VMD Tcl script that draws the C-alpha trace (Angstrom):
set ca {
  {0.00 0.00 0.00}
  {2.80 2.42 0.89}
  {4.45 1.76 -2.47}
  {1.20 2.52 -4.26}
  {0.77 5.83 -2.41}
  {4.40 6.78 -3.13}
  {3.91 5.94 -6.82}
  {0.75 8.07 -6.97}
  {2.51 11.05 -5.36}
  {5.49 10.65 -7.67}
  {3.32 10.56 -10.82}
  {1.11 13.45 -9.69}
  {4.17 15.65 -9.14}
  {4.93 15.33 -12.86}
  {1.33 15.94 -13.88}
  {1.15 19.23 -11.97}
  {4.68 20.46 -12.59}
  {5.06 23.70 -14.48}
  {7.50 24.82 -17.10}
  {9.94 27.25 -15.48}
  {9.24 30.85 -16.36}
  {11.85 31.78 -18.98}
  {10.13 34.94 -20.22}
  {13.30 37.01 -19.75}
  {15.15 34.78 -22.25}
  {13.10 36.16 -25.16}
  {14.09 39.75 -24.22}
  {17.65 38.83 -25.28}
  {19.30 41.11 -22.69}
  {17.70 44.17 -24.37}
  {19.58 43.46 -27.60}
  {17.92 43.01 -30.98}
  {17.82 39.76 -32.88}
  {19.71 40.24 -36.15}
  {19.25 38.41 -39.41}
  {18.01 38.56 -42.96}
  {14.80 38.72 -44.94}
  {14.27 37.78 -48.57}
  {16.42 36.29 -51.32}
  {18.69 39.33 -51.44}
  {19.44 38.82 -47.70}
  {18.37 42.32 -46.63}
  {19.34 42.98 -43.01}
  {16.48 42.69 -40.54}
  {16.44 43.45 -36.82}
  {13.80 42.48 -34.30}
  {13.68 43.84 -30.76}
  {11.45 42.24 -28.12}
  {10.42 44.81 -25.49}
  {7.73 42.79 -23.69}
  {7.73 39.07 -22.87}
  {5.11 37.54 -20.59}
  {4.38 33.90 -19.81}
  {0.74 32.89 -20.36}
  {-0.72 32.14 -16.91}
  {-3.09 29.49 -18.33}
  {-0.55 27.79 -20.62}
  {3.02 27.92 -19.29}
  {4.38 26.78 -22.67}
  {3.22 30.00 -24.33}
  {4.69 33.51 -24.20}
  {3.21 36.80 -25.37}
  {5.75 39.05 -27.09}
  {5.71 42.67 -28.27}
  {8.36 44.84 -29.84}
  {9.36 46.11 -33.26}
  {11.06 45.07 -36.48}
  {13.43 47.18 -38.54}
  {14.16 46.56 -42.24}
  {16.01 49.34 -44.07}
  {14.23 52.40 -42.64}
  {10.91 50.63 -42.09}
  {10.18 50.49 -38.32}
  {7.07 48.45 -37.46}
  {5.63 47.42 -34.09}
  {4.48 43.83 -33.58}
  {2.62 41.63 -31.09}
  {2.27 37.89 -31.02}
  {3.07 34.65 -29.31}
  {5.81 32.09 -29.04}
  {4.91 28.50 -28.08}
  {7.26 25.80 -26.81}
  {6.52 22.44 -28.44}
  {9.43 20.25 -27.33}
  {12.27 20.21 -24.81}
  {15.38 18.02 -25.06}
  {17.47 17.79 -21.89}
  {21.14 16.95 -22.38}
  {23.99 16.48 -19.94}
  {25.22 20.02 -20.65}
  {23.55 21.18 -23.85}
  {19.78 21.63 -23.73}
  {17.39 22.36 -26.59}
  {13.97 23.99 -26.64}
  {11.91 23.86 -29.85}
  {8.80 25.79 -30.73}
  {6.79 28.01 -33.03}
  {6.13 31.72 -33.22}
  {3.62 34.03 -34.88}
  {4.14 37.77 -34.68}
  {1.72 40.22 -36.31}
  {3.03 43.64 -37.28}
  {0.78 46.69 -37.10}
  {-1.20 46.79 -40.36}
  {-0.21 50.36 -41.19}
  {1.90 50.88 -44.31}
  {2.54 48.63 -47.28}
  {5.53 46.90 -45.66}
  {3.76 45.16 -42.80}
  {2.67 41.58 -42.35}
  {3.01 38.45 -40.25}
  {6.20 36.70 -39.15}
  {5.61 33.00 -38.66}
  {7.93 30.05 -38.20}
  {9.90 27.84 -35.84}
  {12.58 28.56 -33.28}
  {15.40 26.70 -31.57}
  {16.74 27.80 -28.19}
  {20.04 26.14 -27.22}
  {21.71 26.69 -23.87}
  {24.49 25.21 -21.75}
  {23.64 24.50 -18.13}
  {26.34 24.64 -15.46}
  {25.31 22.25 -12.67}
  {27.80 23.70 -10.19}
  {26.63 27.31 -10.47}
  {23.09 26.31 -11.56}
  {23.15 29.00 -14.23}
  {23.02 29.23 -17.98}
  {26.53 29.73 -19.37}
  {25.71 30.46 -22.99}
  {22.55 30.61 -25.02}
  {21.66 30.76 -28.68}
  {18.24 31.52 -30.17}
  {17.40 31.17 -33.85}
  {14.04 32.03 -35.43}
  {13.53 30.61 -38.92}
  {10.37 31.32 -40.86}
  {8.54 33.54 -43.29}
  {7.22 37.05 -43.46}
  {4.00 37.45 -45.43}
  {2.49 40.85 -46.24}
  {-1.13 41.48 -45.30}
  {-2.09 42.04 -48.94}
  {-0.62 38.63 -49.83}
  {1.60 40.03 -52.59}
  {4.91 39.50 -50.77}
  {6.29 36.45 -49.02}
  {9.92 36.35 -47.84}
  {12.08 33.88 -45.95}
  {13.45 35.18 -42.62}
  {16.26 34.06 -40.34}
  {16.98 35.86 -37.06}
  {19.54 35.10 -34.34}
  {20.47 36.53 -30.98}
  {24.02 37.87 -30.84}
}
mol new
graphics top color blue
foreach p $ca { graphics top sphere $p radius 0.5 }
foreach p [lrange $ca 0 end-1] q [lrange $ca 1 end] { graphics top cylinder $p $q radius 0.2 }
display resetview
């Protein structure tokens, strides 16, 4: 009987465990993500100013900030969702999807949508992240549907 109770407690601890709140990770230490958009590899920057974990779904984060391509500065809002976590001895991986909608003003605004990979090294002695790398790979599609470009952004 004691073994059965212990087993039930052990299993229920996993069922009710929460994903740690990593909302500050997406802020990228107040630095922009840098990358490219389109076939001609035009430089694109994305700055996340707000990152909040969804209280009802701890795998989801609400983001807000702005994108900058050439001289085109556009605010965005959207969400980032964690779909998979791979725990390694030192190197850990988090996979997910994102969808960020730019303000619909101007002809150069649309939706950024794709997948991300978050890689980090965990130091067990200090219990801190030593290095982290975030890459967002996806597409930008204009609201009028006339333009669709490949995007690739990384934290530096």
